[in-house]
Residue frames as qw, qx, qy, qz and C-alpha x, y, z in Angstrom:
[[0.142, 0.411, -0.092, -0.896, 99.54, 86.63, 37.78],
 [0.642, 0.449, 0.579, -0.225, 97.45, 84.28, 35.77],
 [0.624, 0.395, 0.470, 0.485, 99.43, 84.92, 32.61],
 [0.092, 0.971, 0.184, 0.122, 99.51, 88.71, 33.08],
 [0.627, -0.501, 0.143, 0.579, 103.24, 88.97, 33.82],
 [0.494, 0.347, 0.409, 0.684, 103.62, 90.36, 30.31],
 [0.020, -0.790, -0.304, -0.532, 101.68, 93.43, 31.35],
 [0.605, -0.749, -0.185, 0.200, 103.47, 94.10, 34.58],
 [0.285, -0.256, -0.788, 0.481, 104.63, 95.15, 36.92],
 [0.103, 0.411, 0.340, -0.839, 102.51, 98.30, 36.68],
 [0.200, 0.588, 0.680, 0.391, 99.26, 99.06, 34.92],
 [0.044, -0.193, -0.083, 0.977, 98.50, 102.76, 34.27],
 [0.109, 0.609, 0.773, 0.142, 94.78, 103.66, 34.05],
 [0.005, -0.028, 0.016, 0.999, 93.95, 107.09, 32.82],
 [0.591, -0.194, -0.266, -0.737, 90.37, 107.61, 33.78],
 [0.488, 0.009, -0.861, 0.145, 90.51, 105.09, 36.69],
 [0.111, -0.074, 0.585, -0.800, 88.26, 106.65, 39.34],
 [0.618, 0.231, 0.416, -0.626, 84.86, 105.28, 38.24],
 [0.781, 0.459, -0.077, -0.417, 82.99, 103.04, 35.76],
 [0.949, 0.264, -0.145, 0.092, 85.02, 100.68, 33.57],
 [0.324, 0.668, -0.495, 0.452, 88.38, 102.25, 34.72],
 [0.431, -0.493, 0.571, -0.494, 87.70, 101.50, 38.37],
 [0.958, -0.008, 0.169, -0.232, 86.51, 97.95, 37.46],
 [0.761, 0.520, -0.321, 0.218, 89.70, 97.41, 35.50],
 [0.028, -0.687, 0.543, -0.482, 91.72, 98.58, 38.47],
 [0.708, -0.328, 0.489, -0.391, 90.26, 95.98, 40.73],
 [0.967, 0.206, 0.125, -0.086, 90.48, 93.14, 38.15],
 [0.585, 0.637, -0.406, 0.296, 94.06, 93.93, 37.23],
 [0.255, -0.608, 0.604, -0.447, 95.03, 94.07, 40.92],
 [0.894, -0.111, 0.309, -0.304, 93.30, 90.73, 41.40],
 [0.907, 0.399, -0.077, 0.112, 95.60, 89.39, 38.67],
 [0.789, -0.350, -0.011, 0.505, 98.65, 90.61, 40.58],
 [0.450, 0.510, 0.110, 0.725, 99.46, 93.87, 38.81],
 [0.215, -0.457, -0.289, 0.813, 100.28, 97.08, 40.69],
 [0.218, 0.733, 0.550, 0.336, 97.96, 99.87, 39.48],
 [0.193, -0.204, -0.052, 0.958, 98.57, 103.58, 38.96],
 [0.135, 0.731, 0.669, 0.019, 95.20, 105.46, 38.73],
 [0.158, -0.044, 0.096, 0.982, 94.92, 108.89, 37.10],
 [0.038, -0.728, -0.653, -0.204, 91.89, 111.05, 37.50],
 [0.096, 0.548, 0.028, 0.831, 90.92, 114.70, 37.93],
 [0.566, -0.623, -0.052, -0.537, 88.58, 114.44, 40.96],
 [0.092, 0.465, -0.778, 0.413, 90.41, 113.63, 44.18],
 [0.630, -0.191, 0.480, -0.580, 87.51, 112.19, 46.10],
 [0.942, 0.201, 0.029, -0.268, 86.49, 109.34, 43.75],
 [0.592, 0.573, -0.545, 0.157, 90.16, 108.72, 42.92],
 [0.126, -0.443, 0.727, -0.510, 91.17, 108.28, 46.61],
 [0.772, -0.079, 0.369, -0.512, 88.07, 106.06, 47.17],
 [0.920, 0.323, -0.185, -0.126, 88.97, 103.59, 44.37],
 [0.395, 0.579, -0.634, 0.327, 92.65, 103.59, 45.30],
 [0.354, -0.388, 0.657, -0.541, 91.84, 102.73, 48.94],
 [0.893, 0.044, 0.190, -0.406, 89.35, 99.98, 47.91],
 [0.812, 0.440, -0.382, 0.023, 91.98, 98.36, 45.71],
 [0.149, 0.546, -0.706, 0.426, 94.67, 98.54, 48.44],
 [0.573, -0.272, 0.540, -0.554, 92.31, 96.97, 50.99],
 [0.919, 0.160, 0.128, -0.336, 91.34, 94.11, 48.71],
 [0.915, 0.351, -0.094, 0.177, 94.58, 92.98, 47.08],
 [0.678, -0.557, 0.206, 0.434, 98.25, 92.56, 47.93],
 [0.596, 0.481, 0.247, 0.594, 99.50, 95.10, 45.34],
 [0.241, -0.338, -0.100, 0.904, 100.88, 98.61, 45.28],
 [0.195, 0.800, 0.546, 0.159, 98.50, 101.37, 44.30],
 [0.289, -0.216, -0.001, 0.933, 99.48, 104.89, 43.23],
 [0.183, 0.821, 0.537, -0.065, 96.82, 107.62, 42.92],
 [0.350, -0.046, 0.210, 0.912, 97.74, 110.44, 40.62],
 [0.159, 0.802, 0.448, -0.363, 95.50, 113.51, 40.78],
 [0.256, -0.260, 0.453, 0.814, 95.83, 115.03, 37.28],
 [0.539, 0.680, 0.222, -0.445, 93.68, 116.94, 34.85],
 [0.690, 0.094, 0.561, 0.448, 94.64, 115.33, 31.58],
 [0.370, 0.824, 0.319, 0.288, 93.73, 118.54, 29.71],
 [0.298, -0.917, 0.109, 0.243, 96.24, 120.62, 31.68],
 [0.489, 0.768, -0.411, 0.044, 99.48, 121.60, 29.89],
 [0.152, 0.556, -0.775, 0.261, 102.23, 119.05, 30.51],
 [0.815, -0.286, 0.199, -0.463, 99.76, 116.43, 31.92],
 [0.960, 0.148, -0.230, 0.062, 101.59, 113.34, 30.50],
 [0.440, 0.516, -0.500, 0.539, 104.93, 114.65, 31.66],
 [0.381, -0.502, 0.439, -0.640, 103.54, 115.27, 35.14],
 [0.955, -0.105, 0.013, -0.278, 102.13, 111.65, 35.21],
 [0.838, 0.321, -0.347, 0.273, 105.47, 110.30, 34.20],
 [0.105, 0.585, -0.478, 0.647, 107.26, 112.31, 36.85],
 [0.627, -0.398, 0.340, -0.577, 104.93, 111.01, 39.57],
 [0.985, 0.059, -0.122, -0.110, 105.41, 107.48, 38.32],
 [0.376, -0.746, 0.541, 0.100, 109.15, 107.82, 38.70],
 [0.130, 0.456, -0.838, -0.270, 110.97, 104.64, 37.75],
 [0.648, 0.142, 0.658, -0.355, 107.92, 102.42, 37.94],
 [0.053, -0.157, 0.802, 0.573, 107.74, 100.22, 34.82],
 [0.620, 0.308, 0.263, -0.672, 104.37, 100.51, 33.05],
 [0.217, -0.085, 0.920, 0.316, 103.59, 97.28, 31.21],
 [0.096, 0.572, 0.788, 0.209, 99.93, 98.04, 30.50],
 [0.043, 0.125, 0.053, -0.990, 98.47, 101.38, 29.49],
 [0.085, 0.608, 0.789, 0.027, 94.73, 101.92, 29.69],
 [0.019, 0.024, -0.052, -0.998, 93.54, 105.17, 28.13],
 [0.089, -0.492, -0.866, -0.005, 90.02, 105.34, 29.41],
 [0.009, 0.582, 0.289, -0.760, 89.39, 109.05, 29.89],
 [0.013, -0.061, 0.555, 0.830, 87.19, 110.31, 27.14],
 [0.154, 0.564, 0.794, -0.165, 83.52, 110.32, 27.97],
 [0.161, 0.603, 0.407, 0.667, 81.45, 112.82, 26.00],
 [0.301, -0.416, -0.432, 0.741, 81.71, 115.98, 27.99],
 [0.170, 0.438, 0.000, -0.883, 79.87, 118.36, 25.62],
 [0.382, 0.463, 0.768, 0.224, 76.92, 118.15, 23.28],
 [0.172, 0.723, 0.102, -0.661, 76.14, 120.79, 20.72],
 [0.722, 0.641, 0.249, 0.074, 75.68, 121.40, 17.02],
 [0.770, 0.046, 0.115, 0.626, 78.92, 121.91, 15.16],
 [0.313, 0.517, 0.133, 0.785, 78.69, 125.43, 13.80],
 [0.366, -0.767, -0.072, -0.522, 76.94, 126.89, 16.94],
 [0.830, -0.328, -0.356, 0.277, 79.17, 125.06, 19.43],
 [0.336, -0.915, 0.220, 0.046, 81.39, 126.66, 22.01],
 [0.632, 0.625, -0.446, 0.104, 84.82, 126.40, 20.47],
 [0.072, -0.588, 0.707, -0.386, 86.70, 125.85, 23.77],
 [0.722, -0.147, 0.545, -0.401, 84.36, 123.10, 24.98],
 [0.891, 0.425, -0.035, -0.157, 84.44, 121.35, 21.65],
 [0.391, 0.688, -0.575, 0.209, 88.20, 121.48, 21.68],
 [0.402, -0.458, 0.694, -0.384, 88.27, 119.78, 25.06],
 [0.902, 0.116, 0.326, -0.258, 86.40, 116.79, 23.65],
 [0.760, 0.597, -0.248, 0.070, 88.90, 116.57, 20.77],
 [0.125, 0.688, -0.636, 0.327, 91.94, 117.01, 23.01],
 [0.617, -0.360, 0.597, -0.366, 90.82, 114.45, 25.63],
 [0.917, 0.184, 0.323, -0.145, 90.13, 111.79, 23.06],
 [0.771, 0.602, -0.044, 0.205, 92.74, 112.48, 20.49],
 [0.196, 0.805, -0.406, 0.385, 95.58, 114.71, 21.73],
 [0.506, -0.572, 0.549, -0.339, 95.88, 113.03, 25.17],
 [0.964, 0.045, 0.252, -0.070, 95.47, 109.49, 23.82],
 [0.710, 0.630, -0.193, 0.249, 98.25, 110.15, 21.27],
 [0.001, -0.769, 0.502, -0.397, 100.56, 111.62, 23.97],
 [0.748, -0.399, 0.456, -0.272, 99.99, 108.70, 26.37],
 [0.955, 0.254, 0.150, 0.030, 100.59, 106.13, 23.68],
 [0.542, 0.720, -0.298, 0.314, 103.77, 107.78, 22.45],
 [0.193, -0.723, 0.522, -0.409, 105.21, 108.20, 25.94],
 [0.646, -0.344, 0.619, -0.285, 104.43, 104.81, 27.36],
 [0.925, 0.344, 0.113, -0.117, 104.28, 102.71, 24.14],
 [0.444, 0.754, -0.474, 0.100, 107.89, 103.38, 23.21],
 [0.263, -0.537, 0.757, -0.265, 109.38, 101.62, 26.24],
 [0.836, 0.074, 0.474, -0.266, 107.06, 98.65, 25.64],
 [0.779, 0.612, -0.113, -0.076, 108.30, 98.45, 22.10],
 [0.223, 0.710, -0.638, 0.196, 111.87, 98.53, 23.26],
 [0.462, -0.338, 0.745, -0.342, 111.21, 95.82, 25.90],
 [0.417, 0.088, -0.782, -0.456, 109.26, 93.85, 23.37],
 [0.262, -0.390, -0.877, 0.097, 106.32, 93.20, 25.70],
 [0.091, 0.194, 0.319, -0.923, 103.30, 95.00, 27.07],
 [0.095, 0.578, 0.787, 0.197, 99.78, 95.99, 26.27],
 [0.059, 0.100, 0.027, -0.993, 97.75, 99.06, 25.37],
 [0.062, 0.561, 0.825, -0.013, 93.98, 99.40, 25.78],
 [0.053, -0.012, -0.120, -0.991, 92.10, 102.32, 24.28],
 [0.278, 0.489, 0.725, -0.398, 88.39, 102.93, 25.09],
 [0.028, -0.067, -0.562, -0.824, 86.42, 103.48, 21.94],
 [0.413, 0.322, 0.496, -0.693, 82.72, 103.96, 21.29],
 [0.423, 0.456, 0.761, 0.185, 80.06, 102.71, 18.95],
 [0.189, 0.886, 0.188, -0.379, 79.43, 106.46, 18.30],
 [0.175, -0.617, 0.508, 0.576, 82.60, 106.43, 16.24],
 [0.381, 0.120, 0.834, 0.380, 81.02, 104.33, 13.47],
 [0.162, 0.672, 0.555, 0.463, 78.61, 107.03, 12.33],
 [0.118, 0.228, -0.111, 0.960, 78.52, 110.83, 12.58],
 [0.230, -0.585, -0.759, 0.169, 76.11, 111.70, 15.33],
 [0.014, -0.660, -0.190, -0.727, 74.31, 115.07, 15.20],
 [0.532, -0.789, -0.044, -0.304, 74.45, 117.06, 18.43],
 [0.685, -0.616, 0.372, 0.116, 77.65, 115.33, 19.42],
 [0.784, 0.610, -0.098, 0.057, 79.64, 115.38, 16.25],
 [0.095, 0.793, -0.564, 0.209, 82.91, 116.23, 17.87],
 [0.598, -0.382, 0.663, -0.238, 82.71, 113.15, 20.11],
 [0.904, 0.276, 0.304, -0.116, 81.70, 110.78, 17.35],
 [0.607, 0.745, -0.249, 0.118, 84.43, 112.03, 15.13],
 [0.181, -0.703, 0.644, -0.241, 87.04, 111.77, 17.97],
 [0.746, -0.178, 0.618, -0.173, 85.99, 108.15, 18.57],
 [0.832, 0.554, 0.017, -0.014, 86.34, 107.46, 14.87],
 [0.257, 0.782, -0.536, 0.187, 89.94, 108.54, 15.30],
 [0.495, -0.463, 0.689, -0.257, 90.42, 106.15, 18.29],
 [0.907, 0.155, 0.357, -0.163, 89.06, 103.29, 16.32],
 [0.744, 0.637, -0.137, 0.147, 91.37, 103.82, 13.29],
 [0.013, 0.770, -0.577, 0.273, 94.33, 104.79, 15.52],
 [0.704, -0.341, 0.581, -0.227, 93.95, 101.54, 17.50],
 [0.922, 0.339, 0.185, -0.026, 93.87, 99.51, 14.35],
 [0.500, 0.766, -0.332, 0.233, 97.06, 101.13, 13.02],
 [0.247, -0.689, 0.605, -0.314, 98.80, 100.78, 16.43],
 [0.886, -0.116, 0.408, -0.188, 97.80, 97.13, 16.65],
 [0.871, 0.473, -0.004, 0.135, 99.51, 96.40, 13.33],
 [0.297, 0.797, -0.401, 0.341, 102.60, 98.39, 14.22],
 [0.379, -0.619, 0.577, -0.375, 103.07, 96.84, 17.64],
 [0.982, 0.019, 0.017, -0.187, 102.44, 93.20, 16.79],
 [0.783, 0.407, -0.390, 0.263, 106.05, 92.50, 15.80],
 [0.101, 0.535, -0.546, 0.637, 107.15, 93.81, 19.18],
 [0.410, -0.262, -0.846, 0.219, 104.93, 91.47, 21.32],
 [0.114, 0.147, 0.368, -0.911, 102.81, 94.45, 22.49],
 [0.058, 0.517, 0.845, 0.127, 99.05, 93.72, 22.48],
 [0.141, 0.062, -0.006, -0.988, 96.73, 96.56, 21.45],
 [0.029, -0.491, -0.867, -0.078, 92.95, 96.47, 22.00],
 [0.236, -0.211, -0.038, -0.948, 90.27, 98.99, 21.41],
 [0.030, 0.360, 0.860, -0.359, 87.53, 98.39, 23.94],
 [0.150, -0.202, -0.401, -0.881, 84.63, 99.60, 21.82],
 [0.080, 0.266, 0.771, -0.573, 81.72, 100.39, 24.09],
 [0.170, -0.559, -0.613, -0.531, 78.05, 100.72, 23.47],
 [0.413, -0.680, 0.017, -0.605, 75.86, 102.33, 26.03],
 [0.575, -0.004, -0.701, 0.421, 77.51, 101.47, 29.46],
 [0.504, -0.781, -0.340, -0.140, 76.12, 101.96, 32.96],
 [0.572, 0.077, -0.292, 0.763, 78.76, 104.39, 34.11],
 [0.199, -0.656, -0.382, 0.620, 78.50, 107.38, 36.53],
 [0.087, -0.268, 0.324, 0.903, 79.36, 109.61, 33.48],
 [0.155, -0.270, -0.740, -0.596, 76.41, 108.38, 31.55],
 [0.268, -0.608, -0.707, 0.241, 74.18, 108.63, 34.58],
 [0.158, -0.533, -0.140, 0.819, 75.19, 112.32, 34.95],
 [0.049, 0.084, -0.517, -0.850, 74.15, 112.80, 31.35],
 [0.557, 0.138, 0.301, -0.761, 70.66, 111.62, 32.25],
 [0.416, 0.152, -0.811, -0.382, 70.56, 108.30, 30.29],
 [0.754, -0.182, 0.291, -0.559, 67.62, 106.10, 31.24],
 [0.053, 0.342, -0.928, -0.139, 69.14, 102.67, 31.30],
 [0.271, 0.187, 0.908, -0.259, 65.95, 100.93, 32.28],
 [0.509, 0.413, -0.001, -0.756, 63.74, 102.41, 29.55],
 [0.843, 0.286, 0.439, -0.120, 62.02, 99.91, 27.16],
 [0.780, 0.607, 0.046, 0.144, 64.31, 98.77, 24.37],
 [0.022, 0.887, -0.440, 0.139, 67.53, 100.15, 25.92],
 [0.962, -0.014, -0.171, 0.214, 70.43, 97.74, 25.88],
 [0.067, -0.897, 0.371, -0.233, 73.48, 98.54, 28.09],
 [0.752, 0.189, -0.556, 0.299, 76.62, 97.01, 29.40],
 [0.682, -0.729, -0.058, 0.021, 77.76, 96.57, 33.01],
 [0.131, 0.869, -0.466, 0.098, 81.26, 98.03, 33.82],
 [0.600, -0.431, 0.669, -0.084, 82.36, 94.94, 35.77],
 [0.841, 0.256, 0.476, 0.018, 81.42, 92.62, 32.97],
 [0.499, 0.860, -0.095, 0.046, 83.00, 94.89, 30.39],
 [0.116, -0.806, 0.576, -0.076, 86.27, 94.97, 32.23],
 [0.717, -0.227, 0.659, -0.020, 86.33, 91.24, 32.68],
 [0.790, 0.522, 0.317, 0.051, 85.66, 90.66, 28.96],
 [0.319, 0.915, -0.246, 0.024, 88.26, 93.18, 27.96],
 [0.295, -0.637, 0.712, -0.027, 91.02, 91.43, 29.97],
 [0.777, 0.062, 0.627, -0.015, 89.89, 88.05, 28.60],
 [0.686, 0.643, 0.307, 0.146, 90.14, 89.42, 25.06],
 [0.200, -0.877, 0.215, 0.380, 93.25, 91.57, 25.43],
 [0.378, -0.319, 0.708, 0.504, 95.12, 89.47, 22.86],
 [0.445, 0.474, 0.746, 0.145, 92.24, 89.55, 20.41],
 [0.054, 0.640, -0.035, -0.766, 92.86, 92.98, 18.89],
 [0.212, 0.246, -0.121, 0.938, 92.42, 95.29, 17.22],
 [0.421, -0.291, 0.053, -0.858, 88.88, 95.71, 18.60],
 [0.189, -0.236, -0.941, 0.154, 86.57, 93.94, 21.06],
 [0.391, -0.319, -0.170, -0.846, 82.85, 94.77, 21.48],
 [0.127, 0.040, 0.866, -0.482, 80.95, 93.72, 24.67],
 [0.387, 0.380, 0.653, -0.528, 77.40, 92.47, 24.75],
 [0.531, 0.483, 0.667, 0.201, 76.90, 92.02, 21.11],
 [0.114, 0.873, 0.070, -0.470, 77.60, 95.58, 20.15],
 [0.309, -0.307, 0.681, 0.589, 79.91, 94.32, 17.44],
 [0.305, 0.496, 0.773, 0.251, 76.77, 93.62, 15.37],
 [0.076, 0.922, 0.283, -0.255, 75.75, 97.23, 15.76],
 [0.237, -0.667, 0.421, 0.568, 79.28, 98.33, 14.65],
 [0.365, 0.064, 0.795, 0.480, 78.96, 96.14, 11.54],
 [0.234, 0.751, 0.614, 0.070, 75.57, 97.65, 10.67],
 [0.045, -0.944, -0.054, 0.323, 77.01, 101.15, 11.08],
 [0.339, -0.478, 0.571, 0.575, 79.94, 100.34, 8.84],
 [0.558, 0.424, 0.688, 0.188, 77.66, 99.54, 5.86],
 [0.017, 0.308, -0.313, -0.898, 77.32, 101.44, 2.58],
 [0.213, 0.617, 0.055, 0.756, 75.73, 103.49, 1.16],
 [0.285, -0.009, -0.555, 0.782, 76.10, 105.86, 4.12],
 [0.300, -0.304, -0.093, -0.899, 72.95, 107.95, 3.92],
 [0.737, -0.398, -0.397, -0.376, 70.54, 105.33, 5.36],
 [0.704, -0.127, -0.544, 0.440, 73.09, 104.31, 7.94],
 [0.208, 0.103, -0.290, 0.928, 73.58, 107.76, 9.21],
 [0.463, -0.347, -0.193, -0.793, 69.90, 108.50, 9.21],
 [0.790, -0.310, -0.518, -0.111, 69.25, 105.37, 11.20],
 [0.585, -0.092, -0.487, 0.641, 71.96, 106.16, 13.71],
 [0.025, 0.024, -0.173, 0.984, 70.43, 109.66, 14.16],
 [0.218, -0.454, -0.728, -0.464, 66.77, 108.71, 14.21],
 [0.381, -0.697, -0.545, 0.269, 66.13, 110.27, 17.61],
 [0.338, -0.171, -0.037, 0.925, 67.80, 113.53, 16.77],
 [0.115, 0.864, 0.489, 0.038, 65.68, 116.67, 16.66],
 [0.415, 0.318, 0.034, 0.852, 67.25, 119.79, 15.19],
 [0.107, -0.471, -0.424, 0.766, 66.69, 122.96, 17.25],
 [0.154, 0.234, -0.272, -0.921, 65.53, 124.57, 14.07],
 [0.139, -0.228, -0.896, -0.353, 62.84, 121.97, 13.41]]
């Protein structure tokens, strides 16, 4: 297992049907861990599950589950049965809605908050407690550079990712005495299908982006280096966005924003 016995025998990846989650599924299976993949869309979920099964001598469990449905975490736990989860990856949380705060659709804004905050908290509480009791394991939470400055037009998402960042830091401190590693995988712009669906032009001049395979590899190499890890030099961007006074920082982070009222 190349030193990954601590995180076995099962890795649970919420948001494992594409992008970084799918890349992590392959790379964890390559290291000898069985993988349980959770996703809402059955087609991509089955495709990734079959590709992992075909490539590695591990067990793969595909769990079709909408994480925003009532009782989602309990349903996942029921389908897992007595399988022991030694690594939790909470990777579901791409920005699914953009809109100004006071004119936003309340239900869609709430979905962004629930997916990034409520679901993350529920997953960590459910699967983190057994790790604490066993005194071994790992928890990886996908964060975003967006969480370092309020972003107009996607304020719910940037605020939710700020929660993930601080939550991961607190969790890292709390779980250290129990030999449970915690890492926030803090992403900048990443070439994922979700970002492509949002229309990002990755090849535009001056655009810097990360590759999911490289991100996943780096995250596993740095899993013991919590509380946060930033691929492809995005840590420097996070440092700039953490500066004070805040006004010029926020203005710089929002330099491409155009208000509908302008």
